[in-house]
N, C-alpha and C positions, 0 to 999 in steps of 0.2 A: 695716216692714222695718228692722231694725237695721243698724248699720254693717257692711258686708260686707268683711272684710279681703282676701278673694280678689280682688275687683274694686275695692277702695278707694272705695266709694260708699255712699250712704245714701238713705233714702226722700226726704229733703228735696232732695238733689241730683238724684235721678231725676225728681222732680216740679217742678223749677225751670223757669222759662220758657226756651224756646230761641229764640224769635223775637228777632232783633236781637242775639243773643249774640255772634256773631263780630265784628260792628261795634263792640261795646263792649269786646271782650277781645282786641284785636290780631289778629283774624283766626282765633283758635283756635276749634275746634269746641266746641259745648256738650258737657258730660260725657255726656249721653245719646247723642249721635252717636258719640262715642268708644267708649262701651260697646257700642253696636250694631255698629259696625265691627269691634271686636275679637272679639265673639261670632261674627260671620259669618266673619271671617278664620280663626278657630280651626278651622272645619269640623267642630266637635264638636256644634253645636246647629243645629236647623232653625228655631228661633223663640225668642221671649222673652215671658214673662208679666211684666207690670209693673202697679203700682197706677195707677188712673185718677185724674187730677187733677180731673175734673169730677164724679165720683161717688165719695166717700170709701169706699164699700163695694164699688166696682167693680174689676174686673181687666181689663186690656187684653191682647190677644194680637197680637204682631207675628210674621208668618210670612215667612221668607226664601223668597219664591216661586221664586227661582232654584234652590232645592234640591228643589222638588217633582218627582216623577216625572211624565213627560209624560202618561201615561195614568191618573194617579191620579183616583179618584172621591171621595175623602174625605181628611180630615186627622184623625189621632188624636193626642190630647194625653195624655201619661202623667204620673203622679205620680212623685215621686222613687223610690218603692219599685217602680216598673215597672208598676203597675196602671193601667188606663185611667181617666182623669179625664173626658175628653170626646171625642166623635167628631163632626166637622163634615163635611158636613151630616148 
């Protein structure tokens, strides 16, 4: 993930440790928390894909469960071009 000018973040920052961050940085949230909060607050996304810190080839999916429809039976993840990338379960 190269530097993203839209969110002013990078792969290094997204994969940085968050445990204890606030205590070491004057109570400020870790960049990943800020990014997640802003994404949720935008109401334009229902989740975030991000690189795994434990598996360099892995991708993690964070779903904002508050945005799920009450009777939903699955989650569909779309590519940027609108095609279906994955359907869970």
